[in-house]
DSSP file (Angstrom, degrees, kcal/mol; ACC not computed):
  #  RESIDUE AA STRUCTURE BP1 BP2  ACC     N-H-->O    O-->H-N    N-H-->O    O-->H-N    TCO  KAPPA ALPHA  PHI   PSI    X-CA   Y-CA   Z-CA
    1    1 A X     >        0   0    0      0, 0.0     4,-2.2     0, 0.0     5,-0.1   0.000 360.0 360.0 360.0 -41.7    0.0    0.0    0.0
    2    2 A X  H  >  +     0   0    0      1,-0.2     4,-2.5     2,-0.2     5,-0.2   0.912 360.0  51.8 -64.9 -41.4    2.8    2.4    0.9
    3    3 A X  H  > S+     0   0    0      1,-0.2     4,-2.5     2,-0.2    -1,-0.2   0.905 110.0  49.1 -61.9 -41.7    4.6    1.7   -2.4
    4    4 A X  H  > S+     0   0    0      2,-0.2     4,-2.4     1,-0.2    -1,-0.2   0.893 110.3  51.6 -63.8 -39.2    1.4    2.4   -4.3
    5    5 A X  H  X S+     0   0    0     -4,-2.2     4,-1.8     2,-0.2    -2,-0.2   0.919 110.6  47.5 -63.5 -43.8    0.9    5.7   -2.4
    6    6 A X  H  X S+     0   0    0     -4,-2.5     4,-1.3     1,-0.2     5,-0.2   0.919 112.6  49.3 -64.0 -43.4    4.5    6.8   -3.2
    7    7 A X  H  <>S+     0   0    0     -4,-2.5     5,-3.3     1,-0.2     6,-0.4   0.888 109.7  52.1 -62.8 -38.7    4.0    5.9   -6.9
    8    8 A X  H  <5S+     0   0    0     -4,-2.4    -1,-0.2     1,-0.2    -2,-0.2   0.859 111.0  47.7 -65.9 -34.6    0.7    7.8   -7.0
    9    9 A X  H  <5S+     0   0    0     -4,-1.8    -1,-0.2    -5,-0.2    -2,-0.2   0.693 127.3  22.3 -80.6 -18.4    2.4   10.9   -5.5
   10   10 A X  T >X5S+     0   0    0     -4,-1.3     4,-3.0    -3,-0.2     3,-0.6   0.706 134.8  15.6-110.3 -84.8    5.3   10.8   -7.9
   11   11 A X  H 3>5S+     0   0    0      1,-0.2     4,-1.6    -5,-0.2     5,-0.5   0.916 125.9  52.9 -61.8 -46.4    4.9    9.0  -11.2
   12   12 A X  H 34<S+     0   0    0     -5,-3.3    -1,-0.2     1,-0.2    -4,-0.2   0.688 121.8  30.3 -67.3 -18.5    1.2    8.8  -11.1
   13   13 A X  H <> S+     0   0    0     -3,-0.6     4,-1.3    -6,-0.4    -2,-0.2   0.814 121.4  44.2-104.7 -47.0    0.8   12.5  -10.5
   14   14 A X  H  X S+     0   0    0     -4,-3.0     4,-2.5     1,-0.2     5,-0.2   0.897 108.9  55.1 -71.6 -41.0    3.7   14.2  -12.2
   15   15 A X  H  X S+     0   0    0     -4,-1.6     4,-2.6    -5,-0.5     5,-0.2   0.932 108.2  46.4 -62.4 -48.6    3.7   12.3  -15.5
   16   16 A X  H  > S+     0   0    0     -5,-0.5     4,-2.5     1,-0.2    -1,-0.2   0.888 113.4  50.2 -62.6 -36.3    0.1   13.0  -16.5
   17   17 A X  H  X S+     0   0    0     -4,-1.3     4,-1.2     2,-0.2    -1,-0.2   0.932 111.4  48.5 -65.2 -44.3    0.5   16.7  -15.7
   18   18 A X  H  < S+     0   0    0     -4,-2.5     3,-0.4     1,-0.2     4,-0.2   0.919 113.2  47.1 -61.7 -43.7    3.7   16.8  -17.8
   19   19 A X  H >< S+     0   0    0     -4,-2.6     3,-1.4     1,-0.2    -1,-0.2   0.911 110.3  52.3 -64.7 -41.8    2.0   15.1  -20.7
   20   20 A X  H 3< S+     0   0    0     -4,-2.5    -1,-0.2     1,-0.3    -2,-0.2   0.726 108.1  52.7 -68.4 -19.5   -1.0   17.4  -20.5
   21   21 A X  T >< S+     0   0    0     -4,-1.2     3,-2.0    -3,-0.4     5,-0.4   0.369  75.9 126.9 -98.9   5.4    1.2   20.5  -20.6
   22   22 A X  T <  S+     0   0    0     -3,-1.4    -3,-0.0     1,-0.3    -4,-0.0  -0.420  77.8  20.2 -60.6 133.2    3.1   19.5  -23.7
   23   23 A X  T 3  S+     0   0    0     -2,-0.1    -1,-0.3     3,-0.1    -2,-0.1   0.403  94.1 103.1  88.8  -2.7    2.8   22.4  -26.2
   24   24 A X  S <  S-     0   0    0     -3,-2.0    -2,-0.1     2,-0.1     3,-0.1   0.702  83.4-129.7 -83.8 -18.5    2.0   25.0  -23.6
   25   25 A X        +     0   0    0     -4,-0.4     2,-0.1     1,-0.3    -3,-0.1   0.557  53.3 153.3  81.4   7.3    5.4   26.5  -23.5
   26   26 A X        -     0   0    0     -5,-0.4    -1,-0.3     1,-0.1    -3,-0.1  -0.432  48.2-109.9 -71.0 144.6    5.6   26.3  -19.7
   27   27 A X     >  -     0   0    0     -2,-0.1     4,-2.2     1,-0.1     3,-0.4  -0.348  26.8-111.3 -70.3 154.1    9.0   26.0  -18.2
   28   28 A X  H  > S+     0   0    0      1,-0.2     4,-2.7     2,-0.2     5,-0.2   0.886 117.9  53.8 -56.6 -42.4   10.0   22.7  -16.5
   29   29 A X  H  > S+     0   0    0      1,-0.2     4,-2.3     2,-0.2    -1,-0.2   0.886 108.6  50.7 -61.0 -35.0   10.0   24.2  -13.0
   30   30 A X  H  > S+     0   0    0     -3,-0.4     4,-2.5     2,-0.2    -2,-0.2   0.925 110.9  47.7 -65.7 -44.5    6.4   25.4  -13.6
   31   31 A X  H  X S+     0   0    0     -4,-2.2     4,-2.6     1,-0.2    -2,-0.2   0.910 112.6  49.5 -62.5 -42.8    5.3   22.0  -14.8
   32   32 A X  H  X S+     0   0    0     -4,-2.7     4,-2.2     2,-0.2    -1,-0.2   0.901 110.6  50.6 -63.7 -40.7    6.9   20.4  -11.8
   33   33 A X  H  X S+     0   0    0     -4,-2.3     4,-2.7    -5,-0.2    -2,-0.2   0.929 112.3  45.9 -62.6 -46.4    5.3   22.9   -9.4
   34   34 A X  H  X S+     0   0    0     -4,-2.5     4,-1.3     1,-0.2    -2,-0.2   0.902 113.4  50.3 -64.6 -41.0    1.8   22.3  -10.9
   35   35 A X  H  < S+     0   0    0     -4,-2.6    -1,-0.2    -5,-0.2    -2,-0.2   0.867 116.2  41.4 -64.0 -36.8    2.4   18.5  -10.8
   36   36 A X  H  < S+     0   0    0     -4,-2.2    -2,-0.2    -5,-0.2    -1,-0.2   0.894 126.9  28.7 -79.4 -41.3    3.5   18.6   -7.1
   37   37 A X  H  < S+     0   0    0     -4,-2.7    -2,-0.2    -5,-0.2    -3,-0.2   0.319  88.7 125.4-106.6   7.5    0.9   21.1   -5.7
   38   38 A X  S  < S-     0   0    0     -4,-1.3    -3,-0.1    -5,-0.2    -4,-0.0  -0.049  73.3 -68.9 -62.9 170.7   -2.1   20.6   -8.0
   39   39 A X  S    S+     0   0    0      2,-0.0     2,-0.3     3,-0.0    -1,-0.1  -0.302  74.8 121.4 -65.6 142.4   -5.5   19.7   -6.7
   40   40 A X        +     0   0    0     -3,-0.1     2,-2.0     3,-0.0     3,-0.1  -0.890  32.1  69.5-169.7-163.3   -6.0   16.3   -5.1
   41   41 A X  S  > S+     0   0    0     -2,-0.3     4,-2.6     1,-0.2     5,-0.2  -0.462  95.8  59.3  72.7 -67.3   -7.1   14.7   -1.8
   42   42 A X  H  > S+     0   0    0     -2,-2.0     4,-2.4     1,-0.2    -1,-0.2   0.923 107.4  46.8 -59.7 -45.1  -10.8   15.5   -1.8
   43   43 A X  H  > S+     0   0    0      1,-0.2     4,-2.6     2,-0.2    -1,-0.2   0.902 111.6  52.5 -62.5 -39.8  -11.5   13.7   -5.1
   44   44 A X  H  > S+     0   0    0      1,-0.2     4,-2.2     2,-0.2    -2,-0.2   0.918 109.9  48.0 -61.9 -43.5   -9.5   10.7   -3.9
   45   45 A X  H  X S+     0   0    0     -4,-2.6     4,-2.3     2,-0.2    -1,-0.2   0.915 112.1  49.2 -64.7 -42.6  -11.5   10.4   -0.7
   46   46 A X  H  X S+     0   0    0     -4,-2.4     4,-2.0    -5,-0.2    -2,-0.2   0.914 111.1  49.0 -64.2 -42.7  -14.8   10.7   -2.5
   47   47 A X  H  X S+     0   0    0     -4,-2.6     4,-1.9     1,-0.2    -1,-0.2   0.886 110.6  52.5 -63.5 -37.4  -13.8    8.0   -5.1
   48   48 A X  H  X S+     0   0    0     -4,-2.2     4,-2.1     2,-0.2    -2,-0.2   0.898 107.6  50.2 -64.4 -41.2  -12.7    5.8   -2.2
   49   49 A X  H  X S+     0   0    0     -4,-2.3     4,-2.2     1,-0.2    -1,-0.2   0.877 108.0  53.6 -65.6 -36.5  -16.0    6.2   -0.4
   50   50 A X  H  X S+     0   0    0     -4,-2.0     4,-1.6     2,-0.2    -1,-0.2   0.899 107.2  52.3 -62.9 -39.4  -17.8    5.3   -3.7
   51   51 A X  H  X>S+     0   0    0     -4,-1.9     5,-1.0     1,-0.2     4,-0.8   0.921 109.4  48.8 -61.0 -44.0  -15.7    2.1   -3.8
   52   52 A X  H ><5S+     0   0    0     -4,-2.1     3,-0.6     1,-0.2    -1,-0.2   0.887 109.7  52.0 -64.6 -38.2  -16.7    1.2   -0.3
   53   53 A X  H 3<5S+     0   0    0     -4,-2.2    -1,-0.2     1,-0.2    -2,-0.2   0.814 103.0  59.1 -68.1 -29.9  -20.4    1.8   -1.1
   54   54 A X  H 3<5S-     0   0    0     -4,-1.6    -1,-0.2    -5,-0.2    -2,-0.2   0.722 101.7-134.9 -72.4 -20.4  -20.2   -0.5   -4.1
   55   55 A X  T <<5 +     0   0    0     -4,-0.8    -3,-0.1    -3,-0.6    -2,-0.1   0.823  36.0 176.7  71.9  31.8  -19.2   -3.4   -2.0
   56   56 A X    > < -     0   0    0     -5,-1.0     3,-1.2     1,-0.1     4,-0.3  -0.287  40.0-116.1 -65.6 155.1  -16.4   -4.6   -4.3
   57   57 A X  T 3  S+     0   0    0      1,-0.3     3,-0.3     2,-0.1     4,-0.2   0.892 114.6  35.3 -59.9 -42.4  -14.2   -7.5   -3.2
   58   58 A X  T 3> S+     0   0    0      1,-0.2     4,-2.5     2,-0.1    -1,-0.3   0.149  83.4 113.0 -99.3  18.2  -11.0   -5.5   -3.0
   59   59 A X  H <> S+     0   0    0     -3,-1.2     4,-2.8     1,-0.2     5,-0.2   0.886  75.9  51.5 -61.3 -40.7  -12.6   -2.2   -1.8
   60   60 A X  H  > S+     0   0    0     -3,-0.3     4,-1.7    -4,-0.3    -1,-0.2   0.913 112.1  46.4 -63.4 -41.8  -11.0   -2.3    1.6
   61   61 A X  H  > S+     0   0    0      2,-0.2     4,-1.8     1,-0.2    -2,-0.2   0.920 114.0  47.8 -66.2 -44.0   -7.5   -2.8    0.1
   62   62 A X  H  X S+     0   0    0     -4,-2.5     4,-2.3     1,-0.2    -2,-0.2   0.894 110.0  52.4 -63.7 -40.4   -8.1    0.0   -2.5
   63   63 A X  H  X S+     0   0    0     -4,-2.8     4,-2.6    -5,-0.2    -1,-0.2   0.852 105.8  55.9 -64.9 -33.2   -9.4    2.3    0.3
   64   64 A X  H  X S+     0   0    0     -4,-1.7     4,-2.5     2,-0.2    -1,-0.2   0.904 107.5  48.2 -62.7 -41.9   -6.2    1.5    2.2
   65   65 A X  H  X S+     0   0    0     -4,-1.8     4,-2.3     2,-0.2    -2,-0.2   0.924 112.3  49.1 -63.7 -44.3   -4.1    2.7   -0.8
   66   66 A X  H  X S+     0   0    0     -4,-2.3     4,-2.5     2,-0.2    -2,-0.2   0.918 110.9  50.4 -61.3 -43.3   -6.2    5.8   -1.1
   67   67 A X  H  X S+     0   0    0     -4,-2.6     4,-2.6     1,-0.2     5,-0.2   0.934 111.0  47.5 -62.1 -47.2   -5.8    6.5    2.6
   68   68 A X  H  X S+     0   0    0     -4,-2.5     4,-2.7     1,-0.2     5,-0.2   0.891 112.0  51.7 -60.1 -39.5   -2.0    6.1    2.5
   69   69 A X  H  X S+     0   0    0     -4,-2.3     4,-2.4     2,-0.2    -2,-0.2   0.924 111.5  45.7 -64.8 -44.5   -1.8    8.3   -0.5
   70   70 A X  H  X S+     0   0    0     -4,-2.5     4,-2.5     2,-0.2    -2,-0.2   0.924 114.7  47.5 -65.6 -44.5   -3.8   11.1    1.1
   71   71 A X  H  X S+     0   0    0     -4,-2.6     4,-2.4     2,-0.2    -2,-0.2   0.936 113.9  46.9 -62.6 -46.3   -1.9   10.9    4.4
   72   72 A X  H  X S+     0   0    0     -4,-2.7     4,-3.1    -5,-0.2     5,-0.3   0.891 111.8  52.4 -62.4 -38.9    1.5   10.9    2.5
   73   73 A X  H  X S+     0   0    0     -4,-2.4     4,-2.5    -5,-0.2     5,-0.4   0.924 109.3  48.2 -62.9 -45.1    0.3   13.8    0.4
   74   74 A X  H  X S+     0   0    0     -4,-2.5     4,-1.6     2,-0.2    -2,-0.2   0.930 117.3  42.5 -61.6 -45.1   -0.7   15.9    3.4
   75   75 A X  H  X S+     0   0    0     -4,-2.4     4,-1.9    -5,-0.2    -2,-0.2   0.962 119.3  41.0 -67.4 -52.6    2.6   15.2    5.1
   76   76 A X  H  X S+     0   0    0     -4,-3.1     4,-1.4     1,-0.2    -3,-0.2   0.902 119.3  43.6 -66.7 -42.5    4.9   15.7    2.1
   77   77 A X  H  < S+     0   0    0     -4,-2.5    -1,-0.2    -5,-0.3    -2,-0.2   0.829 112.2  54.3 -74.2 -29.8    3.1   18.7    0.6
   78   78 A X  H  < S+     0   0    0     -4,-1.6    -2,-0.2    -5,-0.4    -1,-0.2   0.869 109.6  48.2 -67.4 -35.8    2.8   20.3    4.1
   79   79 A X  H  <        0   0    0     -4,-1.9    -2,-0.2     1,-0.2    -1,-0.2   0.782 360.0 360.0 -74.9 -27.4    6.6   20.0    4.5
   80   80 A X     <        0   0    0     -4,-1.4    -1,-0.2    -5,-0.2    -2,-0.2   0.453 360.0 360.0 -98.2 360.0    7.4   21.4    1.1
């Protein structure tokens, strides 16, 4: 779960932002800043609650990954 949380905060967040900003002419530091501090957390929690309500077999495990990701995000982004 922790490994998935770390991947979500780094590769899973920064890569899509970088790809979506191709052609904008934004500087690399700007892209990195947007990728690191962009909106998140609330949407993750809401999607996790939807998973729990659906009663999927792996919902508890997925919610654990979401929880670790949100906690790590709060800590890491709060420190930076």
